[in-house]
N, C-alpha and C positions, 0 to 999 in steps of 0.2 A: 808369432808364426807357428803353425803346426809343425812339431818336430818330426812327423812322419813324412812331411813334404820333401820329395826328392830334389826339389829345386831350392831348398834352403841353402844359404851361404855356407860354404865349407868352413870347418874349423881347422885351424892351422896348428901344427906342432913346432915347426921351426921356420926361421926366416929363409929368405931366398939363398940358394946355393950359387956357385959360380955361373952356371948357365941361366940363372934367374928364376928357377922354379922353387916354389915353397913346398914344404913337406906337410901333407894333410895329417891331422890328428888321427884319423881312422887308419891311414896307412902306417903311421908310426906305431900305434898301439898294436895293430895286427902283426906288423913286421917284428916288433920287439917280442911279442908273445910267442911267435913261431920260433924265433931264435932261442928264447929262454927255454922253451919246451925241449928243444934239441940239446941244449946244454945241461938241463936238469935230468933228462931221461937216463943217462948212464948210472946215476945214483938213486933212481927210483922216485924222483921228484919232478918229473916232466910236467905233469898237470898243474902242480902247485907253482912251479916256476913260470909256466905259461900264464896263469891267472895273475900273479904278482906283476908281471910285465904288462899284462893287459890293462891293469888299473893304475900303473905307476904315474902316468901323466894325465889322469882324468881331469884334474883341476885346470888344465890348459883349456878346457871347454868353457871356462867362465868368460863373461863379457869383458871383465876387467883385464884378464890375461890376454885375450885376443886384441883388445885395444892397446895394451902394453907392447905387444909384438909389433903392431903397426908403428907405434912411436919409436920403438927400439930400432926398427929398420930405417926410419927417417934420420935418426941421430947416430946410426951405426953403433948402438950401445946394447945393453942387456935389458931384458924384460925385468922390471923391478916389481913383479907381482908374484907372490908365492903360488905354487901349484901342487905341492905334494900332499897336502892335508886330506883332500877328498879321497884320493887313492889309498892313503894310509888308513883312513876310516873304513873304506870298503874291505881292505885286506884284513884289518883287525876283526871286522864283523864276520867275514866269511872264511877266514883261515886261522885267525887267532892272533893274540897280541904280539908275539915275537915277529910274526910275518908282516904286521903293520909297520914294525920298525925297519924292515927291509925297504919298504916303499918310502917311508919318511926319510930314510938315510940314503936314498939312491944317488944323491949328489954330494952329500956331506959325510957319509960314512955311518956305520952302525954305532948305536950307543955302546959305551964301554961298560961291561958288566962289573968290572972292578970299581967303577965310579959308584954304582948302585950299592955295592957291598960297603965301600968306604963311608958313604953317606948314611947307610943303615946303622953303622956303628954309633953315629951321633943322633940319629932320628930313627929308632927301630920301628916305629909305626909305619914307615914307608913300605915295609914288607910284611903285611899281615899274613897270618896262617890260613885264613879263609877268605871268602869273597866278601866285599863290602856290600851291605844290604842296600837294595833299592828302596825308595819310598813305597809304603804299602799301597798308596793310591795307584801306582803304576801297575802293580800286580793285578788289580781289579779291572783294569781297562782291557778291552778285547778289540780285535779287528782294527779298523781304521782309527778308532779312538786310542788304541794302544800305540799305534805308530805316531799319531799326532802328539800324544802325551809324552812319548819318549823324545820326540823332537823338541818340544817345549822344555822338557827337563834338561836336555843337553844344552840348549841355549841359555837357560837360567843358570845352570852350573858354570857355563863359560863366563857369564857375567859375574858370578860369585868369585871365581878364581882371578879374573882380570882385575876386578875392583879391589879385591883383597891384596893382590900383588902391588897394585898402584899405591894404595893407602899405606901399606907397610913400608914400601920403598921410600915413599915421600916422607914418612915419619922418620926413617933412618937419616935421610939427608937433612931434615930439619932439626934433627937431634931432639925429637919429642915423641911421646907415645902416639901410636896410631889412634885417631879419633874418628868415630862414626857418629853422625848426627842421630838424634833420637827419631824413632819412627814418627811419621806424621800421619794423622788420621783425617780423612776428609769428612 
């Protein structure tokens, strides 16, 4: 369906209240953004607070989350679908890494900086002095090719991290070294 179609089904942010009305995602994001601007303005961060609140629940727009809300209402439970990651990515991209943490932690709290320092004591490479270089091929891409290349890179890196975590954790519980099968060539 065309996303510009004003007759598209509404996206929901919250289940029905006592009178039986659901909270639309649009109203929730705009309402939260307006309040956050008001709260952030006295210390000069109204615009930033507004943006972070605007993106904090963007992930609720996913089909999985919307379906989860329907199921949660039927069972009078919670939506068991994550929703913070998309907004955290937007905040990191447009406001910077620390502000992505604000969105990521909006239900569970901010990351503890002392945890980072404590872990850096045993794994100092987690806090490099400069930026981690991107692959050279990404720097050569321009326009839409750059956006698509960045998206592919992000998904491939996600796969690298998830697979590495799984294999290393499995090896620990099996009390064996992590094993990766040799590359297969077609």
